C-alpha positions in Angstrom: -20.5 33.8 51.6 -18.1 36.7 52.3 -15.1 34.7 51.0 -16.9 33.8 47.8 -17.9 37.4 47.3 -14.2 38.4 47.8 -13.0 35.8 45.5 -15.2 36.9 42.5 -14.6 40.6 43.0 -10.9 40.5 44.0 -8.1 40.9 41.5 -6.8 37.4 42.5 -10.2 35.8 41.8 -10.8 37.7 38.5 -7.3 36.8 37.3 -7.9 33.1 38.2 -11.3 33.1 36.5 -9.9 35.0 33.5 -7.1 32.5 33.0 -9.5 29.5 33.5 -11.9 30.9 30.9 -9.1 31.7 28.5 -7.6 28.2 28.8 -11.0 26.6 28.4 -11.8 28.7 25.3 -8.5 28.1 23.6 -8.4 24.4 24.4 -12.1 24.1 23.3 -11.4 25.8 20.0 -8.3 23.6 19.5 -10.2 20.4 20.3 -13.2 21.4 18.2 -11.1 22.3 15.2 -9.0 19.1 15.6 -12.1 16.9 15.9 -13.7 18.6 12.8 -10.5 18.1 10.8 -10.2 14.5 11.9 -13.9 13.8 11.1 -13.4 15.2 7.6 -10.2 13.2 7.2 -11.8 10.0 8.3 -14.8 10.6 6.0 -12.6 11.3 3.1 -10.4 8.2 3.8 -13.5 6.0 4.1 -14.9 7.5 0.9 -11.7 6.9 -1.0 -11.6 3.4 0.4 -15.1 2.6 -0.7 -14.4 4.0 -4.2 -11.2 1.8 -4.4 -13.2 -1.2 -3.2 -15.8 -0.5 -5.8 -13.2 -0.3 -8.6 -11.6 -3.5 -7.4 -14.9 -5.5 -7.2 -15.9 -4.1 -10.6 -12.6 -5.3 -12.1 -13.0 -8.8 -10.7 -16.7 -9.0 -11.6 -16.3 -8.1 -15.3 -15.6 -11.6 -16.7 -18.1 -13.5 -14.5 -20.8 -11.0 -15.3 -20.0 -11.1 -19.1 -20.2 -15.0 -18.9 -23.3 -14.9 -16.7 -21.3 -16.9 -14.1 -23.6 -16.4 -11.1 -21.6 -18.8 -8.9 -18.4 -16.7 -9.3 -20.4 -13.5 -8.7 -21.9 -15.0 -5.6 -18.4 -16.0 -4.3 -17.1 -12.5 -5.0 -20.1 -11.0 -3.1 -19.4 -13.4 -0.2 -15.7 -12.3 0.0 -16.6 -8.6 -0.1 -19.3 -8.7 2.5 -16.8 -10.1 5.0 -14.9 -6.9 4.9 -15.4 -4.5 7.8 -18.1 -1.8 7.4 -19.6 -3.4 4.3 -23.4 -3.7 4.8 -24.8 -4.5 1.3 -23.3 -5.3 -2.1 -25.1 -5.7 -5.4 -23.8 -6.7 -8.8 -26.1 -5.5 -11.6 -26.0 -6.1 -15.3 -26.4 -3.6 -18.1 -30.1 -4.0 -18.0 -30.3 -2.9 -14.4 -31.0 -6.5 -13.2 -29.5 -7.7 -9.9 -27.3 -10.7 -10.7 -25.7 -11.2 -7.3 -26.3 -9.7 -3.8 -25.8 -10.4 -0.1 -29.4 -9.6 0.5 -32.5 -11.7 0.2 -33.3 -10.4 -3.2 -34.2 -12.5 -6.2 -32.1 -12.2 -9.3 -33.3 -10.0 -12.1 -35.0 -7.6 -9.7 -34.4 -3.9 -10.3 -34.0 -0.9 -8.0 -36.9 1.4 -7.9 -36.5 3.6 -4.8 -35.5 7.2 -5.4 -32.2 7.0 -3.6 -31.1 4.1 -5.7 -32.2 5.8 -8.9 -30.4 9.0 -8.0 -27.2 7.0 -7.5 -27.4 4.7 -10.5 -29.0 6.8 -13.3 -25.8 8.9 -13.9 -23.9 5.6 -14.5 -26.6 4.1 -16.7 -26.6 7.3 -18.9 -22.8 7.2 -19.1 -22.4 10.6 -17.3 -19.8 9.1 -14.9 -18.2 5.8 -14.1 -18.4 6.1 -10.3 -21.0 7.8 -8.1 -21.1 8.1 -4.3 -23.7 9.4 -1.9 -23.8 9.8 1.9 -27.1 9.2 3.6 -28.4 7.7 6.8 -24.9 7.4 8.2 -24.0 5.2 5.2 -21.7 5.5 2.2 -23.5 4.4 -0.9 -21.1 3.8 -3.8 -21.8 2.6 -7.4 -19.1 1.8 -9.9 -19.4 0.9 -13.6 -18.2 -2.5 -14.7 -16.2 -2.3 -17.9 -15.1 -5.1 -20.2 -13.1 -4.2 -23.2 -13.8 -0.5 -22.6 -17.5 -1.0 -22.7 -19.9 -0.8 -19.7 -21.6 -4.1 -19.0 -23.1 -3.4 -15.5 -22.2 -1.9 -12.2 -21.4 -2.7 -8.6 -23.2 -1.1 -5.7 -21.6 -1.2 -2.2 -23.3 0.3 0.9 -20.9 0.7 3.9 -21.5 1.8 7.5 -19.8 4.8 9.0 -20.1 3.4 12.5 -16.4 3.0 12.9 -15.9 6.7 12.1 -18.6 7.6 14.7 -16.9 5.5 17.4 -13.5 7.1 16.7 -15.1 10.5 16.9 -16.8 9.7 20.2 -13.4 8.6 21.6 -11.7 11.8 20.3 -14.5 13.9 21.9 -14.0 12.2 25.2 -10.3 12.8 25.2 -10.8 16.4 24.0 -13.1 17.1 27.0 -10.5 15.5 29.3 -7.8 17.8 28.0 -10.0 20.8 28.3 -10.6 20.0 32.0 -6.9 19.5 32.5 -6.2 22.9 30.8 -8.8 24.6 33.1 -7.3 23.1 36.3 -3.7 23.9 35.3 -4.7 27.4 34.2 -6.2 28.1 37.6 -3.0 26.8 39.4 -0.8 28.9 37.2 -2.8 32.0 37.9 -2.8 31.4 41.7 1.0 31.0 41.7 1.5 34.2 39.6 -0.6 36.2 42.1 1.1 34.8 45.2 4.7 34.9 44.2 6.4 36.6 41.3 9.6 34.7 40.9 11.8 33.7 38.0 10.5 30.1 38.1 6.9 31.3 37.9 7.8 33.5 34.9 9.4 30.5 33.3 6.3 28.4 33.8 4.0 31.1 32.4 6.2 31.4 29.4 6.1 27.6 29.0 2.3 27.7 29.2 2.2 30.4 26.5 4.4 28.2 24.2 2.0 25.2 24.7 -1.0 27.4 23.7 0.9 28.1 20.5 1.6 24.4 20.0 5.3 24.7 20.6 6.1 21.6 22.7 9.9 21.8 22.5 10.3 23.1 26.1 13.2 22.4 28.5 12.3 23.0 32.1 14.8 23.1 35.0 14.6 20.4 37.7 12.1 21.2 40.5 13.3 19.3 43.5 11.5 21.2 46.4 8.4 20.2 48.2 6.5 23.5 48.0 3.6 24.1 45.7 5.7 25.9 43.1 8.0 22.9 42.8 5.0 20.6 42.5 3.6 22.8 39.8 6.9 22.6 37.9 7.0 18.8 38.1 3.4 18.6 37.0 4.2 20.8 34.0 7.1 18.5 33.1 4.8 15.4 33.2 2.2 17.2 31.1 4.9 18.1 28.5 6.1 14.5 28.5 2.5 13.4 28.0 2.0 15.8 25.1 5.2 14.5 23.5 4.0 11.0 23.8 0.6 12.0 22.3 2.3 13.7 19.4 4.5 10.7 18.8 1.5 8.4 18.9 -0.4 10.7 16.6 2.5 10.9 14.1 2.7 7.1 14.2 -1.0 6.8 13.6 -0.9 9.3 10.7 2.1 7.3 9.2 0.1 4.1 9.5 -2.9 5.6 7.8 -0.7 6.9 5.0 0.8 3.5 4.5 -2.8 2.0 4.5 -3.8 4.5 1.9 -0.8 3.7 -0.2 -1.5 0.0 0.0 -5.2 0.7 -0.9 -4.1 2.8 -3.9 -1.7 0.1 -5.1 -4.4 -2.5 -4.8 -6.9 -0.4 -6.6 -4.5 0.3 -9.5 -2.7 -3.0 -9.9 -3.6 -6.5 -11.0 -3.8 -8.7 -8.0 -2.2 -11.7 -9.7 0.7 -10.2 -11.7 1.1 -6.9 -9.8 1.1 -5.2 -13.1 -0.9 -2.0 -13.7 -4.6 -2.6 -14.2 -7.0 -1.1 -16.6 -7.7 2.0 -14.5 -4.0 2.8 -14.1 -3.4 2.0 -17.8 -6.1 4.5 -18.9 -4.7 7.2 -16.7 -1.1 6.7 -17.8 -2.1 6.5 -21.5 -4.0 9.8 -21.1 -0.8 11.4 -19.6 1.3 9.9 -22.3 -0.9 11.4 -25.0 -0.7 14.8 -23.4 3.1 14.5 -23.2 3.3 13.4 -26.9 1.0 16.2 -28.1 3.0 18.8 -26.1 6.4 17.6 -27.2 5.3 16.5 -30.7 6.6 12.9 -30.2 5.2 9.5 -31.1 4.0 6.7 -28.9 2.9 3.2 -29.5 0.3 1.0 -27.9 1.0 -2.8 -28.0 -2.0 -5.1 -27.5 -0.7 -8.6 -26.6 -2.9 -11.7 -26.5 -1.5 -15.1 -25.6 -2.1 -17.8 -28.3 -4.3 -20.7 -27.2 -4.0 -19.9 -23.6 -7.5 -21.0 -22.8 -6.5 -24.6 -23.8 -3.9 -24.5 -21.0 -6.4 -23.3 -18.5 -8.9 -26.0 -19.6 -6.4 -28.8 -19.6 -4.2 -28.0 -16.6 -6.4 -25.8 -14.5 -6.6 -22.1 -13.6 -3.9 -22.5 -10.9 -1.3 -23.5 -13.5 -2.7 -20.8 -15.8 -2.1 -18.2 -13.1 1.5 -19.4 -12.7 2.1 -19.0 -16.4 0.5 -15.5 -16.4 2.9 -14.5 -13.6 5.9 -15.8 -15.6 4.7 -14.0 -18.7 4.4 -10.8 -16.7 8.0 -11.1 -15.5 9.2 -11.7 -19.1 7.4 -8.6 -20.3 9.0 -6.5 -17.6 12.4 -7.9 -18.4 12.2 -7.0 -22.1 10.9 -3.4 -22.0 12.2 -0.2 -20.5 11.5 0.7 -16.9 9.6 3.8 -18.0 7.3 1.8 -20.3 3.9 0.9 -18.8 2.9 -2.8 -18.8 -0.8 -3.6 -18.1 -2.8 -6.7 -17.6 -6.2 -5.8 -18.9 -7.7 -9.1 -17.8 -7.5 -12.8 -18.7 -4.6 -13.3 -21.1 -4.6 -9.8 -22.5 -1.7 -7.3 -21.9 -0.9 -3.9 -23.1 2.3 -1.9 -23.3 2.7 1.9 -23.8 6.0 2.9 -25.4 6.7 6.6 -25.3 9.2 9.0 -27.0 9.6 6.8 -30.1 12.3 8.0 -32.5 11.6 5.6 -35.4 9.0 2.8 -36.0 11.8 0.4 -36.3 12.4 0.8 -32.6 8.8 -0.4 -32.0 9.4 -3.4 -34.3 12.5 -4.3 -32.4 10.6 -4.2 -29.2 7.8 -6.4 -30.6 10.2 -8.9 -32.0 12.1 -9.0 -28.7 8.8 -9.7 -26.9 7.7 -12.4 -29.3 11.1 -14.2 -29.0 11.1 -13.8 -25.2 7.7 -15.4 -24.9 8.6 -18.3 -27.2 11.1 -19.7 -24.6 9.6 -22.6 -22.6 8.1 -21.8 -19.2 9.4 -24.4 -16.8 7.2 -25.3 -13.8 7.3 -28.1 -11.2 5.0 -30.2 -13.4 6.4 -29.7 -17.0 7.4 -27.3 -19.7 4.9 -25.0 -21.4 5.4 -23.3 -24.7 3.3 -20.1 -25.0 3.4 -17.7 -27.9 1.7 -14.4 -28.4 0.1 -12.2 -31.0 0.8 -8.5 -30.8 -1.2 -5.6 -32.4 0.4 -2.2 -32.6 -1.1 1.2 -33.1 0.9 4.5 -33.3 0.1 8.0 -32.2 -0.6 10.2 -34.1 -0.8 8.0 -37.3 -3.5 5.7 -36.0 -5.4 8.1 -33.9 -5.1 10.8 -31.3 -7.6 9.5 -28.7 -7.4 6.7 -26.2 -10.2 4.6 -27.5 -9.2 4.8 -31.2 -5.6 3.7 -30.3 -6.9 0.8 -28.2 -9.4 -0.3 -30.9 -6.9 -0.2 -33.7 -4.2 -2.1 -31.6 -6.9 -4.7 -30.9 -7.8 -5.0 -34.6 -4.1 -5.3 -35.4 -3.7 -8.1 -32.9 -6.5 -10.1 -34.6 -4.8 -9.5 -37.9 -1.6 -11.0 -36.4 -3.6 -14.1 -35.2 -5.1 -14.5 -38.7 -1.6 -14.4 -40.2 -0.6 -17.5 -38.1 -0.1 -16.1 -34.6 3.3 -15.9 -32.9 4.0 -12.5 -34.4 3.1 -8.8 -34.5 1.1 -6.6 -36.9 0.7 -2.9 -37.3 -2.7 -1.3 -37.7 -3.5 -1.0 -41.4 
């Protein structure tokens, strides 16, 4: 009892307790701040992942939903529900009827619960194209399905955050472990400082201060003795090595996550078959191109390309052969335009190209003729040769419009004029 009283009221005891409390507080603040930042990062990452997944599913569901192909929609739902974290998925038409789901829900049913209505109503009224809510430890994401720039339904995906919760529990466990280690080491350091003021102890105290400031580039001398001070020095070295390993591991994990985000972004903004830009990326780049053209008072062209009689090839030789031809077409388009021009596969056999900084209209005509001639060349496969032509509609900024939808609409109309004039050619908007 007397020794305990001496410990708490002596300078040695107060110093040790003070250092222990200081280490515990600093490490706790560091761990709590790190865990909160990691929780926010993981939630943001999962949110972005779910939005990207919703956009991808919406893109793939457009044609089956338009054609009322319930079998294709069901297959798409089956593929998505196998992804980690996905709990529920619904594909709903423009009349709010459920057309496909992984739940035991009859087709044509409608959502009526308040949470669903709060999520879906902004999409139905056209206030936004994607809406996401977090409730009951779930991410609830709805994404509008567009076809030809018009909404025809939406996709709803409900995903679990259990993986994030498990990772946070693991981080909390390790954080408590390091807090305990910091408390123990703080007490040892204080004890050594009180007992013996030497150069080596001063060096260790300076090293401890650097660690609290997250400076881990510390070079300690070799501690070869068997006394407590030497043991402390070696323990400090092991701790620093452990921190370096943890930092390297954390850096590698962050790099892996960034790579995963990059792959997810690419998948969400590129066509899976041809690896060309998809509709979402096309709309974004066209918007930027219009801003650039307005700011610099330049012209740009939108080319709407549709393959002639491509459906006959699909029906005769199958979709697998059709996919091979689409890939070959994509390569030819890339080979015959500038690298800075944006090529997009909108879906099916429809492609678009954005040509910026046009000096004369003749330049656009030269590009269109080059594309028509390039696509006329036979496409050789292992089975046979295919001859595929195209019809191209062209709209110009600012002559044919200053908004995205007007330029797309007029390029589409011009494409149909090219088809009416015999296909295998191009036509400007008139």
